[in-house]
Backbone as CSV, one residue per row, in Angstrom:
resi,resn,N_x,N_y,N_z,CA_x,CA_y,CA_z,C_x,C_y,C_z
1,UNK,-58.051,34.754,14.485,-58.572,36.123,14.559,-60.098,36.139,14.387
2,UNK,-60.602,35.123,13.670,-62.054,35.040,13.468,-62.764,34.900,14.807
3,UNK,-62.154,34.137,15.734,-62.752,33.942,17.052,-62.845,35.265,17.816
4,UNK,-61.836,36.110,17.640,-61.832,37.410,18.315,-62.993,38.263,17.817
5,UNK,-63.156,38.304,16.491,-64.247,39.111,15.936,-65.597,38.547,16.350
6,UNK,-65.700,37.211,16.406,-66.956,36.591,16.809,-67.296,36.914,18.258
7,UNK,-66.259,37.071,19.101,-66.501,37.359,20.518,-67.066,38.759,20.741
8,UNK,-67.026,39.593,19.690,-67.626,40.928,19.804,-69.137,40.842,20.032
9,UNK,-69.703,39.690,19.744,-71.123,39.476,20.036,-71.395,39.689,21.525
10,UNK,-70.456,39.289,22.368,-70.601,39.455,23.818,-70.597,40.934,24.196
11,UNK,-69.758,41.701,23.512,-69.730,43.148,23.751,-71.060,43.768,23.334
12,UNK,-71.597,43.260,22.235,-72.886,43.748,21.780,-73.986,43.513,22.804
13,UNK,-73.942,42.374,23.480,-74.925,42.084,24.524,-74.793,43.091,25.662
14,UNK,-73.542,43.389,26.051,-73.310,44.373,27.113,-73.835,45.751,26.709
15,UNK,-73.609,46.129,25.456,-74.119,47.414,24.962,-75.648,47.440,24.984
16,UNK,-76.254,46.341,24.569,-77.713,46.254,24.546,-78.290,46.398,25.954
17,UNK,-77.694,45.718,26.921,-78.195,45.785,28.299,-78.004,47.183,28.893
18,UNK,-76.866,47.820,28.564,-76.638,49.184,29.036,-77.686,50.130,28.458
19,UNK,-78.049,49.898,27.203,-79.068,50.733,26.550,-80.440,50.519,27.187
20,UNK,-80.763,49.257,27.452,-82.050,48.930,28.049,-82.180,49.541,29.444
21,UNK,-81.089,49.472,30.217,-81.099,49.990,31.584,-80.892,51.503,31.649
22,UNK,-80.648,52.116,30.495,-80.386,53.560,30.431,-79.247,53.981,31.358
23,UNK,-78.221,53.138,31.383,-77.068,53.399,32.262,-76.076,54.370,31.636
24,UNK,-76.207,54.616,30.333,-75.307,55.527,29.615,-73.848,55.100,29.718
25,UNK,-73.629,53.809,29.607,-72.268,53.257,29.664,-71.773,52.827,28.287
26,UNK,-72.564,53.113,27.258,-72.214,52.627,25.922,-70.842,53.130,25.469
27,UNK,-70.576,54.420,25.673,-69.285,54.969,25.237,-68.132,54.340,26.011
28,UNK,-68.322,54.120,27.311,-67.276,53.486,28.120,-67.024,52.052,27.657
29,UNK,-68.095,51.344,27.336,-67.948,49.965,26.867,-67.199,49.915,25.543
30,UNK,-67.557,50.816,24.632,-66.894,50.843,23.323,-65.422,51.224,23.467
31,UNK,-65.160,52.272,24.248,-63.771,52.708,24.452,-62.953,51.598,25.112
32,UNK,-63.530,50.966,26.135,-62.832,49.876,26.816,-62.553,48.714,25.891
33,UNK,-63.522,48.385,25.034,-63.345,47.281,24.091,-62.226,47.568,23.100
34,UNK,-62.218,48.774,22.556,-61.188,49.148,21.581,-59.815,49.197,22.247
35,UNK,-59.764,49.793,23.432,-58.483,49.879,24.142,-57.937,48.501,24.471
36,UNK,-58.800,47.608,24.939,-58.347,46.253,25.270,-57.770,45.566,24.033
37,UNK,-58.445,45.728,22.889,-57.974,45.101,21.654,-56.601,45.641,21.255
38,UNK,-56.487,46.968,21.227,-55.233,47.600,20.787,-54.097,47.291,21.765
39,UNK,-54.382,47.432,23.062,-53.341,47.219,24.074,-52.847,45.776,24.084
40,UNK,-53.776,44.821,24.021,-53.374,43.414,24.043,-52.622,43.034,22.767
41,UNK,-53.059,43.580,21.632,-52.355,43.302,20.383,-50.938,43.859,20.430
42,UNK,-50.817,45.084,20.951,-49.494,45.713,21.031,-48.577,44.960,21.982
43,UNK,-49.110,44.596,23.168,-48.262,43.897,24.133,-47.867,42.518,23.621
44,UNK,-48.711,41.922,22.776,-48.365,40.632,22.183,-47.115,40.731,21.330
45,UNK,-47.044,41.770,20.495,-45.865,41.967,19.651,-44.637,42.337,20.490
46,UNK,-44.859,43.143,21.522,-43.735,43.536,22.385,-43.167,42.313,23.108
47,UNK,-44.048,41.460,23.627,-43.589,40.268,24.340,-42.879,39.299,23.406
48,UNK,-43.361,39.192,22.170,-42.660,38.362,21.179,-41.215,38.821,21.032
49,UNK,-41.035,40.139,20.955,-39.702,40.728,20.783,-38.830,40.478,22.009
50,UNK,-39.406,40.709,23.206,-38.640,40.551,24.449,-38.309,39.086,24.701
51,UNK,-39.261,38.194,24.452,-39.019,36.776,24.659,-37.884,36.273,23.783
52,UNK,-37.796,36.805,22.577,-36.723,36.386,21.670,-35.371,36.927,22.123
53,UNK,-35.346,38.159,22.633,-34.086,38.770,23.052,-33.561,38.201,24.367
54,UNK,-34.483,37.931,25.312,-34.120,37.449,26.644,-33.143,38.403,27.341
55,UNK,-33.342,39.712,27.208,-32.478,40.711,27.830,-33.129,41.225,29.103
56,UNK,-32.368,41.217,30.200,-32.895,41.620,31.497,-33.322,43.078,31.495
57,UNK,-32.541,43.935,30.839,-32.859,45.366,30.854,-34.200,45.658,30.178
58,UNK,-34.523,44.900,29.144,-35.813,45.093,28.473,-36.963,44.619,29.344
59,UNK,-36.737,43.534,30.062,-37.764,43.057,30.996,-38.016,44.083,32.097
60,UNK,-36.953,44.633,32.653,-37.093,45.628,33.712,-37.786,46.890,33.200
61,UNK,-37.478,47.276,31.967,-38.112,48.450,31.374,-39.616,48.225,31.218
62,UNK,-39.999,47.041,30.770,-41.416,46.733,30.602,-42.123,46.680,31.953
63,UNK,-41.505,46.072,32.951,-42.114,45.988,34.281,-42.250,47.367,34.910
64,UNK,-41.262,48.231,34.693,-41.351,49.608,35.193,-42.518,50.349,34.555
65,UNK,-42.684,50.157,33.253,-43.804,50.789,32.559,-45.135,50.276,33.105
66,UNK,-45.215,48.987,33.397,-46.441,48.408,33.947,-46.762,49.004,35.318
67,UNK,-45.734,49.175,36.138,-45.919,49.773,37.460,-46.405,51.217,37.338
68,UNK,-45.811,51.974,36.433,-46.186,53.383,36.267,-47.612,53.533,35.737
69,UNK,-47.993,52.669,34.806,-49.366,52.711,34.295,-50.344,52.347,35.409
70,UNK,-49.991,51.327,36.203,-50.835,50.952,37.333,-50.952,52.074,38.353
71,UNK,-49.845,52.750,38.618,-49.856,53.863,39.576,-50.705,55.017,39.066
72,UNK,-50.595,55.310,37.772,-51.402,56.393,37.189,-52.888,56.069,37.272
73,UNK,-53.230,54.820,36.986,-54.638,54.410,36.996,-55.234,54.510,38.394
74,UNK,-54.539,53.971,39.382,-55.076,53.983,40.745,-55.049,55.381,41.361
75,UNK,-54.078,56.206,40.980,-53.960,57.540,41.579,-55.097,58.468,41.160
76,UNK,-55.821,58.127,40.121,-56.967,58.954,39.712,-58.067,58.950,40.767
77,UNK,-58.027,57.983,41.684,-59.007,57.918,42.767,-58.469,58.525,44.067
78,UNK,-57.241,59.026,44.014,-56.630,59.575,45.217,-57.156,60.979,45.499
79,UNK,-57.089,61.397,46.756,-57.513,62.734,47.166,-56.678,63.795,46.470
80,UNK,-55.388,63.568,46.417,-54.481,64.439,45.672,-53.747,63.575,44.662
81,UNK,-54.074,63.745,43.398,-53.654,62.802,42.368,-52.145,62.749,42.181
82,UNK,-51.475,63.900,42.231,-50.030,63.894,42.006,-49.304,63.145,43.118
83,UNK,-49.669,63.443,44.352,-49.065,62.708,45.463,-49.454,61.235,45.406
84,UNK,-50.705,60.994,45.051,-51.180,59.619,44.958,-50.408,58.807,43.945
85,UNK,-50.022,59.446,42.830,-49.258,58.730,41.800,-47.921,58.242,42.345
86,UNK,-47.177,59.127,43.009,-45.870,58.732,43.533,-46.009,57.684,44.639
87,UNK,-47.038,57.822,45.466,-47.263,56.835,46.516,-47.618,55.478,45.927
88,UNK,-48.495,55.484,44.923,-48.899,54.232,44.285,-47.723,53.589,43.550
89,UNK,-46.922,54.409,42.869,-45.761,53.868,42.158,-44.781,53.220,43.128
90,UNK,-44.549,53.879,44.252,-43.643,53.320,45.255,-44.220,52.033,45.854
91,UNK,-45.516,52.063,46.170,-46.140,50.883,46.747,-46.166,49.708,45.794
92,UNK,-46.578,49.955,44.539,-46.619,48.886,43.547,-45.221,48.354,43.244
93,UNK,-44.270,49.274,43.117,-42.900,48.851,42.835,-42.313,48.023,43.951
94,UNK,-42.524,48.462,45.195,-41.984,47.734,46.343,-42.648,46.375,46.497
95,UNK,-43.973,46.348,46.395,-44.690,45.085,46.535,-44.284,44.072,45.490
96,UNK,-44.153,44.535,44.243,-43.768,43.635,43.155,-42.320,43.183,43.292
97,UNK,-41.421,44.130,43.564,-39.995,43.798,43.652,-39.711,42.830,44.802
98,UNK,-40.311,43.084,45.956,-40.045,42.219,47.108,-40.618,40.815,46.904
99,UNK,-41.833,40.750,46.372,-42.475,39.446,46.175,-41.790,38.641,45.078
100,UNK,-41.631,39.245,43.910,-40.987,38.534,42.795,-39.528,38.240,43.119
101,UNK,-38.853,39.215,43.751,-37.447,39.011,44.114,-37.263,37.840,45.050
102,UNK,-38.152,37.689,46.020,-38.062,36.577,46.960,-38.300,35.247,46.253
103,UNK,-39.286,35.213,45.355,-39.573,33.975,44.625,-38.416,33.576,43.709
104,UNK,-37.762,34.571,43.107,-36.603,34.289,42.255,-35.425,33.824,43.100
105,UNK,-35.208,34.492,44.245,-34.099,34.125,45.130,-34.248,32.697,45.656
106,UNK,-35.483,32.305,45.925,-35.748,30.946,46.410,-35.838,29.932,45.272
107,UNK,-35.662,30.415,44.028,-35.710,29.573,42.829,-37.049,28.875,42.653
108,UNK,-38.115,29.572,43.109,-39.463,29.043,42.926,-39.974,29.387,41.532
109,UNK,-39.601,30.574,41.038,-39.929,30.931,39.665,-38.649,31.271,38.917
110,UNK,-38.706,31.086,37.614,-37.549,31.332,36.764,-37.497,32.800,36.344
111,UNK,-36.312,33.241,35.958,-36.144,34.610,35.460,-36.394,34.698,33.959
112,UNK,-36.814,33.593,33.344,-37.138,33.645,31.926,-38.322,34.594,31.705
113,UNK,-38.300,35.358,30.623,-39.384,36.326,30.378,-40.773,35.701,30.377
114,UNK,-40.905,34.479,29.863,-42.235,33.863,29.765,-42.821,33.545,31.138
115,UNK,-41.979,33.502,32.174,-42.465,33.318,33.539,-42.521,34.643,34.294
116,UNK,-41.439,35.392,34.223,-41.296,36.598,35.044,-42.309,37.682,34.682
117,UNK,-42.520,37.926,33.421,-43.411,39.013,33.008,-44.877,38.703,33.311
118,UNK,-45.402,37.526,32.953,-46.807,37.242,33.311,-47.051,37.224,34.820
119,UNK,-46.129,36.627,35.590,-46.294,36.596,37.044,-46.299,38.009,37.609
120,UNK,-45.366,38.821,37.143,-45.300,40.215,37.613,-46.554,40.983,37.222
121,UNK,-47.062,40.728,36.016,-48.272,41.406,35.565,-49.469,41.096,36.448
122,UNK,-49.604,39.832,36.855,-50.709,39.468,37.743,-50.561,40.127,39.109
123,UNK,-49.337,40.188,39.597,-49.075,40.831,40.887,-49.383,42.322,40.819
124,UNK,-48.903,42.994,39.770,-49.113,44.435,39.629,-50.596,44.745,39.437
125,UNK,-51.279,43.957,38.619,-52.691,44.206,38.354,-53.551,44.103,39.606
126,UNK,-53.342,43.057,40.386,-54.122,42.889,41.614,-53.758,43.942,42.654
127,UNK,-52.491,44.296,42.742,-52.070,45.341,43.680,-52.640,46.692,43.283
128,UNK,-52.719,46.948,41.981,-53.301,48.201,41.492,-54.768,48.312,41.900
129,UNK,-55.525,47.224,41.746,-56.940,47.256,42.127,-57.096,47.517,43.619
130,UNK,-56.262,46.886,44.426,-56.318,47.118,45.871,-55.969,48.558,46.208
131,UNK,-55.002,49.118,45.484,-54.587,50.504,45.715,-55.705,51.477,45.340
132,UNK,-56.428,51.185,44.261,-57.553,52.027,43.851,-58.647,52.025,44.918
133,UNK,-58.946,50.838,45.429,-59.949,50.727,46.495,-59.499,51.493,47.724
134,UNK,-58.216,51.395,48.048,-57.672,52.079,49.219,-57.850,53.586,49.104
135,UNK,-57.461,54.161,47.969,-57.589,55.605,47.775,-59.048,56.042,47.878
136,UNK,-59.919,55.312,47.205,-61.339,55.663,47.202,-61.926,55.585,48.602
137,UNK,-61.653,54.480,49.286,-62.251,54.257,50.607,-61.658,55.191,51.656
138,UNK,-60.366,55.447,51.568,-59.721,56.279,52.577,-60.267,57.701,52.562
139,UNK,-60.455,58.264,51.387,-61.020,59.608,51.299,-62.430,59.639,51.874
140,UNK,-63.233,58.642,51.542,-64.607,58.583,52.068,-64.609,58.435,53.585
141,UNK,-63.746,57.576,54.099,-63.695,57.337,55.542,-63.234,58.577,56.306
142,UNK,-62.239,59.275,55.764,-61.738,60.485,56.423,-62.812,61.566,56.433
143,UNK,-63.535,61.710,55.321,-64.605,62.721,55.263,-65.712,62.389,56.257
144,UNK,-66.092,61.133,56.329,-67.149,60.736,57.264,-66.714,60.896,58.718
145,UNK,-65.414,60.758,58.958,-64.893,60.832,60.328,-64.323,62.189,60.679
146,UNK,-64.584,63.196,59.856,-63.996,64.521,60.078,-64.246,65.066,61.490
147,UNK,-65.473,65.067,62.012,-65.688,65.599,63.370,-64.874,64.852,64.421
148,UNK,-64.828,63.535,64.295,-64.081,62.728,65.269,-62.580,62.999,65.164
149,UNK,-62.084,63.132,63.934,-60.652,63.395,63.739,-60.279,64.759,64.290
150,UNK,-61.097,65.771,63.990,-60.803,67.124,64.473,-60.873,67.191,65.996
151,UNK,-61.799,66.470,66.588,-61.890,66.435,68.053,-60.653,65.784,68.653
152,UNK,-60.194,64.692,68.037,-59.000,64.008,68.536,-57.769,64.902,68.422
153,UNK,-57.647,65.621,67.301,-56.514,66.538,67.116,-56.556,67.666,68.135
154,UNK,-57.761,68.175,68.426,-57.909,69.256,69.407,-57.513,68.811,70.798
155,UNK,-57.660,67.520,71.067,-57.293,66.977,72.376,-55.824,66.561,72.455
156,UNK,-55.080,66.811,71.386,-53.645,66.548,71.413,-53.199,65.271,70.735
157,UNK,-54.106,64.571,70.046,-53.726,63.341,69.360,-52.864,63.656,68.141
158,UNK,-51.994,62.742,67.776,-51.206,62.891,66.554,-52.085,62.551,65.355
159,UNK,-51.602,62.875,64.170,-52.377,62.551,62.970,-52.570,61.045,62.836
160,UNK,-51.558,60.264,63.209,-51.667,58.806,63.127,-52.754,58.291,64.067
161,UNK,-52.805,58.846,65.268,-53.816,58.419,66.232,-55.212,58.868,65.809
162,UNK,-55.321,60.101,65.312,-56.630,60.640,64.932,-57.226,59.911,63.742
163,UNK,-56.376,59.474,62.812,-56.865,58.838,61.586,-56.783,57.317,61.634
164,UNK,-56.513,56.747,62.781,-56.305,55.296,62.871,-57.539,54.496,62.453
165,UNK,-58.730,54.926,62.866,-59.952,54.184,62.534,-60.243,54.204,61.029
166,UNK,-60.231,55.370,60.352,-60.437,55.370,58.905,-59.391,54.564,58.145
167,UNK,-58.155,54.616,58.614,-57.100,53.879,57.924,-57.258,52.380,58.109
168,UNK,-57.653,51.981,59.285,-57.868,50.553,59.535,-59.025,50.032,58.678
169,UNK,-60.105,50.806,58.589,-61.249,50.409,57.765,-60.875,50.356,56.286
170,UNK,-60.058,51.292,55.837,-59.637,51.328,54.439,-58.723,50.152,54.103
171,UNK,-57.848,49.810,55.022,-56.963,48.660,54.807,-57.782,47.384,54.655
172,UNK,-58.753,47.202,55.532,-59.599,46.013,55.473,-60.378,45.956,54.154
173,UNK,-60.921,47.086,53.729,-61.705,47.125,52.491,-60.849,46.784,51.273
174,UNK,-59.634,47.299,51.236,-58.766,47.056,50.083,-58.256,45.620,50.019
175,UNK,-58.269,44.921,51.142,-57.809,43.533,51.177,-58.930,42.536,50.894
176,UNK,-60.179,42.977,50.947,-61.311,42.052,50.788,-61.295,41.307,49.455
177,UNK,-61.061,41.964,48.289,-61.100,41.212,47.017,-60.115,40.056,46.962
178,UNK,-58.867,40.277,47.362,-57.888,39.187,47.276,-58.177,38.111,48.316
179,UNK,-58.650,38.508,49.493,-58.975,37.514,50.512,-60.152,36.651,50.084
180,UNK,-61.169,37.256,49.479,-62.306,36.485,48.984,-61.879,35.548,47.861
181,UNK,-60.989,36.021,47.004,-60.502,35.183,45.908,-59.730,33.981,46.437
182,UNK,-58.859,34.214,47.410,-58.068,33.116,47.987,-58.980,32.073,48.633
183,UNK,-60.056,32.549,49.248,-60.953,31.627,49.946,-61.724,30.707,49.002
184,UNK,-62.053,31.203,47.802,-62.913,30.415,46.907,-62.177,29.890,45.672
185,UNK,-60.872,30.166,45.549,-60.138,29.711,44.371,-60.202,28.183,44.291
186,UNK,-60.511,27.688,43.125,-60.642,26.249,42.932,-62.043,25.730,43.182
187,UNK,-62.846,26.476,43.949,-64.230,26.062,44.213,-65.199,26.764,43.276
188,UNK,-65.039,28.078,43.157,-65.893,28.868,42.262,-65.100,29.320,41.044
189,UNK,-63.891,29.781,41.290,-63.088,30.397,40.239,-61.887,29.531,39.884
190,UNK,-61.672,29.331,38.580,-60.427,28.745,38.085,-59.631,29.888,37.474
191,UNK,-58.596,30.350,38.166,-57.884,31.559,37.740,-57.278,31.440,36.347
192,UNK,-56.947,32.622,35.809,-56.464,32.693,34.437,-55.214,31.898,34.161
193,UNK,-54.237,31.939,35.062,-52.987,31.223,34.833,-53.225,29.722,34.746
194,UNK,-54.017,29.225,35.683,-54.325,27.795,35.693,-55.118,27.411,34.439
195,UNK,-56.101,28.217,34.087,-56.905,27.954,32.890,-56.043,27.951,31.638
196,UNK,-55.137,28.930,31.549,-54.245,29.011,30.393,-53.360,27.786,30.264
197,UNK,-52.830,27.321,31.377,-51.973,26.136,31.345,-52.766,24.894,30.948
198,UNK,-53.996,24.787,31.435,-54.834,23.637,31.083,-55.150,23.641,29.592
199,UNK,-55.462,24.822,29.062,-55.745,24.926,27.631,-54.507,24.584,26.816
200,UNK,-53.323,24.954,27.344,-52.069,24.673,26.640,-51.670,23.203,26.722
201,UNK,-52.394,22.435,27.538,-52.117,21.001,27.599,-51.381,20.531,28.840
202,UNK,-51.158,21.421,29.820,-50.463,21.015,31.043,-51.372,20.121,31.891
203,UNK,-50.751,19.270,32.693,-51.516,18.429,33.600,-52.143,19.287,34.695
204,UNK,-53.359,18.985,35.119,-54.014,19.790,36.160,-53.188,19.937,37.425
205,UNK,-52.505,18.873,37.845,-51.701,18.951,39.070,-50.541,19.928,38.910
206,UNK,-49.965,20.002,37.706,-48.870,20.944,37.463,-49.394,22.376,37.434
207,UNK,-50.550,22.565,36.804,-51.154,23.898,36.737,-51.523,24.395,38.126
208,UNK,-51.991,23.499,38.976,-52.383,23.861,40.338,-51.183,24.357,41.138
209,UNK,-50.031,23.716,40.967,-48.832,24.129,41.703,-48.479,25.581,41.384
210,UNK,-48.505,25.923,40.101,-48.194,27.288,39.710,-49.244,28.268,40.240
211,UNK,-50.519,27.845,40.202,-51.578,28.737,40.650,-51.486,29.004,42.143
212,UNK,-51.115,28.012,42.924,-50.942,28.210,44.363,-49.856,29.247,44.632
213,UNK,-48.740,29.105,43.927,-47.640,30.064,44.079,-48.109,31.468,43.710
214,UNK,-48.855,31.588,42.605,-49.332,32.889,42.140,-50.264,33.526,43.162
215,UNK,-51.185,32.741,43.721,-52.131,33.295,44.696,-51.402,33.817,45.928
216,UNK,-50.413,33.089,46.397,-49.660,33.524,47.574,-48.816,34.754,47.253
217,UNK,-48.283,34.802,46.030,-47.524,35.984,45.610,-48.420,37.225,45.594
218,UNK,-49.599,37.080,45.029,-50.523,38.211,44.939,-50.937,38.676,46.330
219,UNK,-51.242,37.732,47.217,-51.639,38.079,48.584,-50.541,38.873,49.286
220,UNK,-49.308,38.427,49.139,-48.178,39.117,49.766,-47.964,40.499,49.159
221,UNK,-47.971,40.573,47.822,-47.712,41.850,47.150,-48.797,42.880,47.463
222,UNK,-50.054,42.436,47.477,-51.155,43.351,47.800,-50.997,43.876,49.224
223,UNK,-50.641,43.016,50.157,-50.459,43.433,51.549,-49.355,44.473,51.673
224,UNK,-48.240,44.239,50.985,-47.117,45.182,51.033,-47.518,46.517,50.410
225,UNK,-48.133,46.457,49.234,-48.542,47.681,48.533,-49.504,48.508,49.357
226,UNK,-50.554,47.876,49.865,-51.571,48.594,50.633,-50.975,49.179,51.909
227,UNK,-50.149,48.416,52.592,-49.541,48.898,53.836,-48.662,50.117,53.590
228,UNK,-47.829,50.055,52.559,-46.921,51.164,52.264,-47.681,52.403,51.804
229,UNK,-48.637,52.220,50.892,-49.419,53.360,50.398,-50.232,53.972,51.528
230,UNK,-50.774,53.141,52.398,-51.556,53.651,53.527,-50.672,54.466,54.466
231,UNK,-49.472,53.992,54.707,-48.535,54.716,55.568,-48.191,56.084,54.978
232,UNK,-47.987,56.126,53.666,-47.611,57.376,53.012,-48.807,58.312,52.809
233,UNK,-50.009,57.741,52.725,-51.196,58.542,52.383,-51.614,59.512,53.471
234,UNK,-51.207,59.274,54.697,-51.640,60.131,55.801,-51.294,61.597,55.543
235,UNK,-50.198,61.821,54.871,-49.765,63.201,54.614,-50.724,63.946,53.692
236,UNK,-51.459,63.212,52.863,-52.357,63.886,51.924,-53.509,64.590,52.621
237,UNK,-53.875,64.117,53.797,-55.101,64.581,54.443,-54.857,65.600,55.557
238,UNK,-53.583,65.882,55.832,-53.273,66.800,56.931,-52.310,67.881,56.489
239,UNK,-52.507,69.066,57.051,-51.613,70.195,56.826,-50.569,70.222,57.942
240,UNK,-49.492,70.998,57.756,-48.511,71.127,58.839,-49.163,71.618,60.118
241,UNK,-48.687,71.145,61.228,-49.256,71.535,62.506,-50.399,70.641,62.945
242,UNK,-50.434,69.413,62.395,-51.463,68.433,62.777,-52.875,68.988,62.592
243,UNK,-53.107,69.509,61.380,-54.418,70.079,61.072,-54.986,69.385,59.840
244,UNK,-56.269,69.013,59.903,-56.922,68.349,58.791,-57.022,69.286,57.599
245,UNK,-56.757,68.760,56.400,-56.792,69.591,55.200,-58.158,70.241,55.026
246,UNK,-58.155,71.507,54.622,-59.407,72.267,54.490,-60.343,71.645,53.465
247,UNK,-59.795,71.134,52.351,-60.627,70.588,51.283,-61.315,69.289,51.707
248,UNK,-60.771,68.609,52.711,-61.421,67.410,53.242,-62.515,67.813,54.212
249,UNK,-62.226,68.793,55.033,-63.169,69.203,56.074,-64.410,69.868,55.510
250,UNK,-64.319,70.413,54.273,-65.461,71.135,53.699,-66.571,70.170,53.291
């Protein structure tokens, strides 16, 4: 625990730089630091309990909670937050279930809590970030393309046809972080799972095998999540009768 308290020196440096730059991020840094401490401490005790029980229903309950928290976080960037929450929850849930389910079915990963929960957490976390980028970028792209979209609708185009360019740009933007990570993994970045295994004493070749599987899982889950959320998001920007929402057009 002494190491944890000592690491607060790093937070102090971040606070100092925020103060120097007059960025007014001090409160966000402090809140984030406290939340990270409390949340990680709490999840540590919860995982201890679940790992000891080895009950499937408890694992599913925890994974569902993780998906819902991820959906709530990313939906705050959506054009319509309530709709965005349900879309994000469906996308995150589907992406995680299909990816993890396939890996379990192929017996690539075990259903033991110590494997299933961390792997699922990495998948959900990366998918959540992609979903947040998607919501943010899609609203910006639709607003910038409003004249073009309205012209296309006036000429008889469907909402899918009129919004195809903004949606394509948003999909590409939301995929950039994971694609960049996959391209440089092992060259610039040693991911957390691999680093954790190395610190725990695993052989580098064994840690690499798990990390490769994790990277491919994340890539697949992010693609599924973004595709599904993008498909569902079109409804947020249009009114019945193939008309662009007034609040977007303003």
